C-alpha positions in Angstrom: 27.7 87.4 -28.6 26.4 86.7 -24.9 26.9 83.1 -23.3 24.2 81.1 -21.7 24.6 80.3 -18.3 22.9 77.0 -17.4 22.5 76.6 -13.4 21.9 72.9 -12.7 25.2 72.4 -11.9 26.0 73.8 -8.7 29.8 73.4 -7.8 30.0 75.1 -10.7 29.1 78.5 -13.5 28.3 77.0 -16.5 28.8 79.3 -20.2 28.8 78.0 -23.0 29.0 80.3 -25.7 29.8 79.6 -29.6 33.3 78.3 -29.5 33.7 77.0 -26.0 32.0 75.9 -22.6 33.4 77.0 -19.6 33.1 75.6 -16.0 34.4 77.5 -13.1 33.8 77.2 -10.1 31.9 78.9 -8.0 33.7 78.2 -4.5 36.9 78.8 -5.2 39.3 80.9 -2.6 43.4 81.1 -2.8 44.2 79.2 0.1 47.0 81.7 1.1 48.4 85.0 -0.4 51.7 84.2 0.5 52.2 81.8 -1.5 51.9 81.8 -5.6 49.3 79.7 -6.7 50.7 75.9 -8.7 48.5 75.2 -12.3 48.3 72.0 -13.3 46.9 71.6 -16.5 44.5 68.3 -17.7 43.6 66.5 -20.9 40.1 65.1 -20.1 39.3 62.5 -23.0 41.7 59.1 -22.5 43.6 60.9 -20.1 41.6 61.4 -17.5 37.9 59.2 -18.5 36.8 57.2 -21.0 34.1 55.9 -22.3 32.8 52.5 -19.9 30.8 50.6 -22.9 34.6 51.5 -25.2 35.7 52.8 -28.3 36.8 56.3 -28.5 33.3 58.2 -27.6 30.8 58.3 -25.5 28.1 57.5 -26.5 25.6 58.5 -24.2 26.0 60.7 -21.3 26.4 58.6 -18.9 28.4 56.2 -20.6 31.8 57.5 -19.2 34.5 56.1 -15.9 37.6 57.7 -14.3 40.7 56.1 -15.5 43.0 53.7 -14.5 47.0 53.1 -15.0 48.7 50.6 -13.7 52.6 50.7 -15.1 52.7 52.1 -18.9 49.1 51.2 -19.5 45.5 52.0 -19.1 43.8 49.0 -16.3 40.6 48.7 -14.9 42.3 47.8 -11.4 44.7 50.5 -10.9 45.4 54.0 -9.9 42.2 55.8 -10.5 42.7 59.8 -12.3 40.6 61.0 -9.5 42.1 59.7 -6.7 45.5 61.2 -8.1 44.4 64.1 -8.3 43.1 64.3 -4.5 46.2 64.0 -3.9 47.7 66.8 -6.2 45.3 69.3 -5.0 46.1 67.9 -0.9 49.6 67.8 -1.4 49.2 72.0 -1.9 46.7 73.7 -0.8 47.1 76.2 -2.6 47.1 74.2 -5.8 44.3 74.5 -9.2 43.6 72.1 -12.3 42.6 73.4 -15.2 41.4 71.1 -17.6 41.7 71.7 -21.7 39.4 69.4 -23.8 39.0 69.7 -28.1 35.3 68.8 -28.5 35.3 68.7 -32.2 31.7 66.8 -32.3 30.2 69.5 -30.1 28.1 72.7 -31.3 27.2 74.8 -28.9 24.8 77.3 -31.1 22.1 76.9 -30.5 22.9 75.4 -27.1 19.9 72.9 -26.8 21.7 70.5 -29.4 21.8 67.0 -28.8 25.9 67.1 -28.9 25.4 70.3 -26.4 23.4 68.6 -24.0 24.7 65.2 -24.5 28.5 66.9 -22.9 26.8 68.9 -20.6 24.7 66.8 -18.8 27.8 64.1 -18.7 30.8 66.9 -17.3 27.5 67.4 -15.0 27.9 63.9 -14.2 31.6 63.9 -13.9 31.7 66.9 -10.7 28.6 66.0 -9.3 31.1 62.5 -8.7 33.6 64.5 -7.9 31.3 66.3 -4.7 30.1 63.2 -4.1 33.7 62.4 -2.7 32.7 65.6 0.2 37.0 66.2 -0.3 35.9 70.2 -1.6 38.5 69.9 -4.8 35.6 70.4 -7.0 36.3 73.9 -5.9 39.7 74.1 -7.6 38.7 72.3 -10.4 38.1 74.5 -14.1 37.3 73.4 -17.1 37.4 74.8 -21.0 36.1 73.1 -23.8 36.5 74.5 -27.5 33.5 73.5 -30.1 33.1 72.7 -34.0 31.4 75.8 -35.0 28.2 75.0 -36.8 26.5 76.4 -40.1 24.7 78.2 -39.3 27.7 81.2 -38.5 29.2 80.2 -42.0 31.2 83.5 -42.7 29.2 83.6 -46.2 26.8 84.5 -44.0 29.8 87.5 -43.1 27.0 90.9 -43.5 24.0 89.5 -44.8 20.8 90.9 -42.5 18.0 88.7 -41.7 14.8 89.5 -42.0 12.3 88.7 -38.9 9.1 89.1 -38.0 8.0 90.2 -35.1 4.1 91.2 -33.4 4.0 94.5 -31.5 1.1 95.4 -29.5 -0.9 98.1 -31.4 0.8 98.9 -34.6 0.5 95.4 -36.4 3.2 93.2 -38.2 6.4 94.6 -38.9 9.3 93.7 -40.6 12.5 94.4 -37.9 16.3 93.9 -40.1 18.6 92.2 -37.7 22.3 91.5 -38.5 23.7 88.0 -38.0 25.9 87.2 -35.1 28.8 86.1 -37.4 32.2 84.7 -36.1 35.3 84.1 -38.0 36.7 80.9 -38.5 39.7 81.5 -36.9 38.2 82.6 -33.0 37.2 78.7 -33.4 40.8 78.1 -34.8 42.2 79.5 -31.5 41.0 77.8 -29.2 41.3 74.4 -30.1 44.7 72.4 -29.3 47.3 72.3 -29.8 46.5 76.6 -30.2 46.8 78.1 -26.5 43.6 80.0 -26.4 42.0 77.9 -23.5 44.9 78.5 -21.7 44.3 82.3 -22.5 40.5 81.7 -21.4 41.9 80.9 -18.4 44.2 83.1 -17.0 41.9 85.9 -18.0 38.9 84.1 -16.0 41.7 83.3 -13.3 43.4 87.0 -13.3 46.4 86.6 -10.8 49.2 85.5 -11.2 50.1 81.4 -10.9 52.8 78.9 -11.8 52.3 76.6 -14.0 53.4 72.8 -13.2 52.6 71.1 -16.6 50.3 69.5 -19.0 49.0 66.5 -19.2 47.1 64.8 -22.1 47.2 61.0 -24.0 47.9 63.1 -27.3 51.8 62.9 -27.4 53.3 61.7 -31.3 53.7 58.1 -29.9 53.0 55.7 -32.6 49.8 54.7 -30.3 48.3 58.1 -30.5 46.2 59.8 -32.6 47.6 63.5 -32.5 50.3 64.9 -31.1 48.1 67.7 -30.3 48.4 67.5 -26.0 52.6 68.4 -26.5 52.7 70.8 -28.8 49.7 72.3 -26.3 52.4 72.4 -23.5 55.3 74.1 -25.8 52.5 77.0 -27.3 51.6 78.0 -23.6 55.3 77.1 -22.2 55.7 74.5 -19.9 56.5 70.6 -19.3 54.4 67.8 -21.0 53.1 64.6 -19.4 51.9 61.4 -20.2 49.2 60.4 -18.1 51.3 57.3 -17.9 54.1 59.2 -16.3 51.9 61.2 -13.9 49.2 58.6 -13.4 50.6 55.3 -12.9 
């Protein structure tokens, strides 16, 4: 199935598929071919950004802000995540950042659904904010988000034929049978953390060797955490796991 490509975000190429959304930097260049690329992985929500209005989920596309940490907790006045990300990339010109995020509330089929428009608009704002820093780090940031399987792609419709009426000039009204494209449940599950599918997508898109440094996320299985999916994701892709407090404090 072909992905929808959007050109509204100037720094990145946006690819929207039924099971995944990708943001690939348009102007990425390897700084040195003599040194191996170092990759730093991060979760998105409640690791790098959070809703400005409080709560767990953003209410609107502009309901977000970069998080800040101080000591063992998030705060309003500590070190902002974007500053640490900038430092990481500046210290090693051959490094890059990849963001892996589960977006279980986002449906991309059709790609003009309210949830898809809200999420892609939010990410465009995040990337625009990074561009406005004039550090060029946006050229070294990849984003991958898994999405929710819509009812329209349910496996119960597998092998059914959809009948579509079309009008052909000079031939009158004809019925054309069109095979419905159906993605298996496993396709969606494989890219949802802690499964390693998002990471596999990045490896395929990057197409060169790299050294994975760590993966950082807030779902660490601690008493205050909603899940341990980030910790298990790090295990699945074979790298060290770090909490946001360890990296950003």
